[in-house]
VEXDREN-2710 file (C-alpha; in Angstrom, 1 decimal):
% VEXDREN-2710
k/r/px/py/pz
1/MET/96.1/72.1/103.0
2/THR/98.5/71.0/106.2
3/LEU/100.9/73.7/104.6
4/GLU/98.0/76.2/104.1
5/LEU/96.8/75.9/108.0
6/THR/100.3/76.0/109.0
7/LEU/101.4/79.0/107.1
8/SER/98.0/80.9/107.8
9/LEU/98.3/80.0/112.1
10/LEU/101.9/81.4/112.0
11/VAL/101.1/84.4/110.1
12/LEU/98.1/85.0/112.2
13/GLY/99.7/84.4/115.6
14/LEU/102.7/86.7/114.5
15/LEU/100.4/89.5/113.7
16/VAL/98.2/89.6/116.9
17/GLY/101.2/87.9/118.9
18/ILE/103.8/91.1/119.0
19/PRO/100.9/93.6/119.6
20/LEU/100.1/91.4/122.4
21/ALA/103.8/91.4/123.5
22/LEU/104.6/94.9/123.6
23/GLY/101.3/96.1/125.0
24/GLN/102.2/93.3/127.9
25/VAL/105.4/95.2/128.1
26/TYR/104.9/99.2/127.3
27/ALA/101.5/99.6/128.1
28/ARG/99.2/101.1/130.7
29/ARG/97.6/98.7/133.3
30/GLY/94.2/98.7/131.9
31/LEU/95.6/97.2/128.7
32/VAL/98.4/95.2/130.4
33/LEU/95.0/93.4/131.9
34/LEU/93.3/93.1/128.8
35/THR/96.1/91.6/126.8
36/SER/96.9/89.1/129.8
37/ILE/93.3/87.8/130.0
38/TYR/93.4/87.1/126.1
39/GLU/96.5/85.2/126.4
40/ARG/95.3/83.1/129.2
41/PHE/92.2/82.4/128.2
42/PHE/93.5/80.8/124.8
43/ARG/96.4/79.1/126.4
44/SER/94.2/77.9/129.3
45/ILE/91.5/75.8/126.6
46/PRO/92.3/73.0/124.8
47/ALA/92.4/73.4/121.1
48/LEU/90.1/70.8/120.0
49/VAL/87.5/72.7/122.6
50/LEU/88.7/76.3/120.7
51/LEU/87.7/74.6/117.5
52/PHE/84.5/73.5/118.3
53/LEU/83.6/77.0/120.0
54/PHE/84.6/78.7/116.8
55/PHE/83.0/76.6/114.4
56/PHE/79.7/75.8/115.9
57/GLY/79.6/79.0/117.8
58/SER/79.6/81.0/114.6
59/SER/76.4/79.5/113.3
60/PHE/74.9/80.3/117.1
61/LEU/75.7/84.0/116.5
62/GLY/74.2/83.8/113.0
63/LEU/77.8/83.8/111.1
64/SER/78.7/81.1/108.6
65/LEU/82.3/80.4/109.1
66/SER/84.1/77.6/106.9
67/PRO/85.7/74.8/108.3
68/PHE/89.1/76.3/107.0
69/LEU/88.6/79.9/108.3
70/SER/87.1/78.2/112.0
71/ALA/90.2/76.3/112.1
72/VAL/92.5/79.2/111.1
73/LEU/90.9/81.8/113.6
74/ALA/90.8/79.1/116.7
75/LEU/94.3/77.9/116.3
76/GLY/95.8/81.0/115.2
77/PHE/94.5/83.0/118.0
78/ARG/95.5/80.1/120.2
79/SER/98.9/80.4/119.0
80/SER/99.0/84.1/119.2
81/ALA/98.6/84.0/123.0
82/TYR/102.0/81.8/123.0
83/GLN/103.6/83.6/120.6
84/SER/102.7/86.7/122.5
85/GLN/105.0/85.1/125.8
86/ILE/107.6/84.3/123.1
87/PHE/108.2/87.8/122.2
88/ARG/107.6/89.4/125.6
89/GLY/110.6/87.4/127.0
90/ALA/112.5/88.7/124.0
91/ILE/111.3/91.9/124.3
92/GLN/112.4/91.9/128.0
93/SER/115.7/90.6/127.4
94/ILE/116.7/93.8/125.6
95/SER/118.7/96.3/128.5
96/GLN/116.7/98.9/129.3
97/GLY/119.6/101.3/128.8
98/GLN/118.8/101.0/125.0
99/MET/115.7/102.3/125.5
100/THR/117.0/105.1/127.2
101/ALA/120.0/105.6/124.8
102/ALA/117.2/105.9/122.3
103/ARG/115.0/108.2/124.0
104/SER/118.2/110.6/124.9
105/ILE/118.8/110.8/120.9
106/GLY/115.5/112.3/120.2
107/MET/113.6/109.1/119.4
108/SER/110.1/108.7/120.7
109/LYS/108.8/105.8/122.4
110/PHE/107.4/104.2/119.4
111/GLN/110.7/104.8/116.9
112/ALA/112.6/103.1/119.7
113/ILE/110.7/100.0/120.1
114/TRP/110.5/99.9/116.0
115/HIS/114.2/100.7/115.3
116/VAL/116.0/99.3/118.2
117/ILE/114.1/97.0/120.7
118/LEU/111.8/95.0/118.1
119/PRO/114.5/94.1/115.6
120/GLN/116.7/92.5/118.2
121/ALA/113.8/91.3/120.2
122/LEU/112.7/89.3/116.9
123/ARG/116.1/87.7/116.7
124/ARG/116.1/86.2/120.1
125/SER/113.1/85.0/119.7
126/ILE/113.8/82.2/117.0
127/PRO/114.8/79.6/119.0
128/SER/111.8/79.3/121.3
129/TRP/109.6/80.4/117.5
130/SER/110.9/77.2/116.5
131/ASN/109.2/75.0/118.9
132/GLU/106.0/77.2/118.2
133/TYR/106.3/76.2/114.7
134/SER/106.6/72.5/115.6
135/SER/103.4/72.8/118.0
136/VAL/101.5/74.6/115.3
137/VAL/102.4/72.0/112.6
138/LYS/101.2/69.3/114.7
139/ASP/97.9/71.0/116.0
140/THR/96.9/71.3/112.1
141/SER/95.9/67.9/112.5
142/LEU/92.9/68.8/114.8
143/ALA/91.5/70.5/112.1
144/TYR/90.1/67.3/110.3
145/ALA/87.5/67.2/113.8
146/VAL/85.5/70.1/111.7
147/GLY/85.7/69.0/108.5
148/VAL/89.2/70.1/107.3
149/ILE/90.2/67.8/104.7
150/GLU/93.8/68.2/105.9
151/LEU/96.7/65.4/106.0
152/VAL/94.9/63.1/108.5
153/ARG/91.4/63.4/107.1
154/GLU/92.8/62.3/103.9
155/GLY/95.0/59.5/105.3
156/ARG/91.4/58.3/106.5
157/TYR/89.9/58.7/103.3
158/ILE/92.6/56.2/101.7
159/ILE/92.0/53.9/104.7
160/VAL/88.5/53.6/103.8
161/ARG/89.0/52.3/100.3
162/THR/92.6/50.4/101.1
163/PHE/92.1/48.9/104.7
164/GLU/95.7/49.7/105.2
165/PRO/95.5/52.0/108.2
166/MET/99.0/50.8/109.3
167/ILE/100.6/51.9/105.9
168/ILE/98.9/55.2/105.9
169/TYR/99.5/56.0/109.5
170/ILE/103.2/55.6/109.1
171/THR/103.2/57.8/106.3
172/ILE/101.2/60.3/107.8
173/ALA/103.7/60.5/110.8
174/VAL/106.9/60.6/108.4
175/ILE/105.3/63.5/106.6
176/TYR/104.9/65.6/109.9
177/PHE/108.1/64.3/110.8
178/VAL/110.0/65.6/107.6
179/LEU/107.7/69.1/107.8
180/THR/108.8/69.6/111.4
181/TYR/112.5/68.6/111.0
182/ALA/112.9/71.0/107.6
183/GLY/111.4/73.7/109.3
184/ASN/113.4/73.5/112.5
185/ARG/116.6/73.3/110.2
186/SER/115.5/76.4/107.9
187/LEU/114.7/78.4/111.2
188/GLY/118.1/77.4/112.6
189/TYR/119.9/78.2/109.7
190/LEU/117.8/81.8/109.9
191/GLU/119.0/81.7/113.6
192/GLY/122.5/81.8/112.6
193/ARG/122.4/84.4/109.7
194/LEU/120.6/86.9/112.2
195/GLU/122.5/86.5/115.0
196/ILE/123.6/89.6/116.8
197/PRO/127.1/90.5/116.9
198/GLY/128.6/90.0/120.4
199/PHE/125.5/88.7/121.9
200/GLU/126.6/84.9/122.1
201/ALA/130.0/85.9/123.4
202/LYS/128.3/87.8/126.1
203/GLY/126.2/85.3/127.1
204/ARG/128.4/83.0/127.4
205/LYS/131.0/84.8/129.5
206/GLU/128.2/85.7/131.9
END
């Protein structure tokens, strides 16, 4: 369940975060304002409060969201706000001359973004995105507050039966460490494989 939550949060954050970042960089002023409000709203409210808002708020609105779906939406949208800033910084790090060059050979603005800007920006965002991965893994532990049976809640069930809280919590901590370490190492390997030729050398020279 912890792995399911982690994957769901990262995917939702990615699917929402990239359009938000593009909107903040390339959209008109009205849309930039809307994306900025969204980003600041979800970054300003504590994750636990967002969980309660989605879980109890759905019943207030006549909806019936499961604890798992409430956690995915609340924490996923929160992750998308943070990811949007990661991708925005990566997009803005690409030289404006590349957009100009792409447009000069007949590409539309959308084509230039899709084929030239975004592939480079996604590569450059991997180091910062690995930090977001670590945060998301740890944020999944909050889902126990709305009834999701993830790692922490399962640990509490075991503690009730065994009366060995220290051993169980140490085990939980080790599992989180392994998940975080393994994920960061994998992303570090991916970063090396997708490194933009010449970019690192240029950065060191500058």
